[in-house]
C-alpha positions in Angstrom: 0.0 0.0 0.0 1.2 3.5 -0.8 2.0 5.9 2.1 0.9 9.5 1.7 2.6 12.0 4.1 0.4 14.9 5.3 2.1 18.2 6.1 1.3 17.7 9.8 3.0 14.3 9.8 6.1 15.7 8.1 6.4 18.5 10.6 5.8 16.1 13.6 8.4 13.6 12.2 11.0 16.3 11.8 10.3 17.6 15.3 10.4 14.1 16.9 13.7 13.1 15.2 15.3 16.5 15.9 14.6 16.1 19.6 15.8 12.5 19.6 17.8 11.5 16.5 17.8 7.8 17.5 14.1 7.7 16.7 14.8 8.0 13.0 15.7 4.3 12.7 12.6 3.2 14.6 10.4 5.5 12.5 11.9 4.4 9.2 11.6 0.7 10.1 7.9 1.1 11.2 7.1 3.0 8.0 8.6 0.3 5.8 6.6 -2.4 7.7 3.4 -0.3 7.5 3.8 0.0 3.7 4.5 -3.7 3.3 1.9 -5.1 5.8 -0.1 -2.8 8.0 -1.1 -5.8 10.1 2.4 -6.8 11.1 2.4 -7.9 14.7 5.3 -5.7 15.8 3.3 -2.6 14.7 0.5 -3.3 17.2 -1.9 -1.7 14.8 -5.2 -0.7 16.4 -8.4 1.3 15.6 -8.9 4.5 17.5 -12.1 5.9 19.2 -13.3 9.2 20.4 -11.9 12.3 18.7 -9.8 10.1 16.4 -12.6 7.8 15.4 -12.0 6.3 12.0 -8.3 6.6 12.4 -5.7 3.9 13.2 -2.5 3.9 15.1 0.6 1.8 15.2 3.7 1.6 17.4 7.1 2.7 16.0 9.1 2.0 19.1 8.8 2.1 22.8 6.8 5.4 23.1 6.5 6.5 19.5 3.1 6.2 17.7 2.0 6.8 14.1 -1.6 7.9 13.5 -3.0 7.2 10.0 -6.2 6.5 8.1 -7.1 4.4 5.0 -8.4 6.3 2.0 -9.4 5.2 -1.5 -8.0 7.0 -4.5 -11.1 8.3 -6.3 -10.0 7.4 -9.8 -8.0 4.3 -9.4 -9.9 3.0 -6.3 -6.5 2.0 -4.9 -6.3 2.0 -1.1 -3.7 4.3 0.4 -2.4 5.0 3.9 -2.5 8.7 4.8 -0.1 9.4 7.6 -1.6 12.0 9.9 0.6 12.4 13.0 3.6 11.0 14.8 4.8 11.5 18.4 4.7 10.1 21.8 1.6 8.5 23.2 0.6 11.7 25.0 1.3 13.9 22.0 -0.8 12.1 19.4 -3.8 11.0 21.5 
């Protein structure tokens, strides 16, 4: 599945990796796994409720979470993963 980075996700990823450069490897590995198989057990993918209803989250390391949603491309009907936010558990929820 294709990953589509939102502007908010890009800013949040830069901010998180600038604070802690060691997170870059964890984030890269999680994004590769997410693109290959969003149900991979190490991602701990789960559906969200409340304000983030309709979105999904996965783990990208000890306290790093990726929030995303599935969207269909209108013309090709291909399913894409739109990356919405990344950060610690408290930052993204």
